[in-house]
Every structure is written in C-alpha cells, then in structure tokens.
C-alpha positions in Angstrom: 226.7 -88.9 -44.4 229.1 -89.9 -41.9 229.4 -93.8 -43.3 231.8 -94.9 -46.2 229.9 -95.3 -49.9 230.7 -99.2 -50.1 231.0 -100.0 -46.8 227.0 -101.6 -46.7 226.1 -100.8 -43.2 224.2 -98.4 -42.1 222.8 -96.8 -38.6 218.5 -96.4 -38.2 218.8 -92.8 -37.7 221.1 -92.6 -41.2 218.8 -94.3 -43.0 215.8 -92.1 -41.8 218.0 -88.9 -42.7 219.4 -90.4 -46.1 216.7 -92.8 -47.1 216.2 -91.7 -50.8 219.7 -91.9 -51.7 220.1 -95.9 -49.9 217.0 -96.5 -52.3 219.2 -95.3 -55.0 221.6 -97.7 -53.9 219.3 -100.9 -53.4 217.8 -99.8 -56.9 221.8 -99.9 -58.6 222.1 -103.5 -56.5 223.7 -103.0 -53.6 222.4 -104.5 -50.3 222.7 -102.4 -47.3 222.5 -103.6 -43.9 220.4 -101.6 -41.4 221.9 -101.6 -38.2 219.9 -100.9 -34.7 222.3 -100.4 -31.8 225.0 -101.5 -33.9 223.7 -104.7 -34.4 222.2 -106.0 -38.1 218.5 -105.4 -38.2 217.4 -105.7 -41.3 218.8 -105.5 -45.3 217.9 -103.1 -47.8 218.1 -104.5 -51.5 217.1 -104.6 -54.9 213.8 -106.4 -56.0 214.4 -110.0 -57.5 214.5 -109.9 -61.0 210.8 -110.5 -63.0 209.7 -113.4 -62.9 208.1 -113.4 -66.6 211.0 -115.1 -69.2 211.0 -115.0 -72.6 210.5 -118.4 -74.2 213.7 -118.4 -75.7 215.2 -118.1 -71.8 213.4 -121.7 -70.9 212.6 -123.4 -73.9 215.5 -125.8 -73.2 213.6 -126.8 -70.7 211.6 -128.6 -72.2 213.6 -130.4 -74.9 215.4 -132.1 -72.3 215.1 -136.0 -71.5 212.5 -137.0 -69.2 213.2 -139.3 -66.3 212.8 -142.8 -68.2 211.6 -144.2 -65.0 208.4 -141.9 -65.1 205.5 -144.3 -66.5 206.7 -147.1 -63.9 206.8 -144.2 -61.0 203.1 -142.6 -62.5 201.4 -146.2 -62.6 202.2 -146.0 -58.2 199.8 -143.0 -58.0 196.4 -143.3 -56.9 194.7 -141.4 -58.8 192.0 -140.2 -56.6 191.9 -136.7 -55.9 191.1 -135.5 -52.3 191.9 -132.5 -50.1 194.7 -133.4 -48.2 194.0 -130.9 -45.6 190.2 -131.9 -45.2 189.1 -133.0 -42.0 188.7 -136.9 -41.2 
C-alpha cells in the first residue's frame, strides 16, 4: 500500500484495492478519510457502540432529583391528544 499507516487518508483507488485492511482498521477504532481527486469525500470508521445498556450503567439517571417546577409546568399543558401533522 502506498499510504502510511496512521495517516488516516486514502484515495478511492487505494480504498478499492485494500478494502479488507481498511475495514479492519475501522473495526479497530480508526477513522479513515476516503478522498476523490485529492478531496475528502467520505469517512470510514467504526460503528457506534451498542444502543442497549446494562441497568447498572443508567440506574443513576432515575435517582437524580427532578425539576422542581415540573408539576406547575405540567399543569400548563393541554391534555388533548392530536396528530400535529394532520390536515386542518
């Protein structure tokens, strides 16, 4: 490969020729910018971490204090349920 490891930028032709290696690098956490005619065109990188979390990771969210004005603010809301995108 004619690019240096760690540079993080690869031409489109090189990306086609070395796709497997670039995907492995992305899986390892590296982001690689794909260029077309020398200009950045896309970024290849790792997917986001899983969306599901263990209860122990988020339990603290449910033990924090709530907004003291919540009850008052809730009273200001209209209880009618409607489709905001419906034609009027």
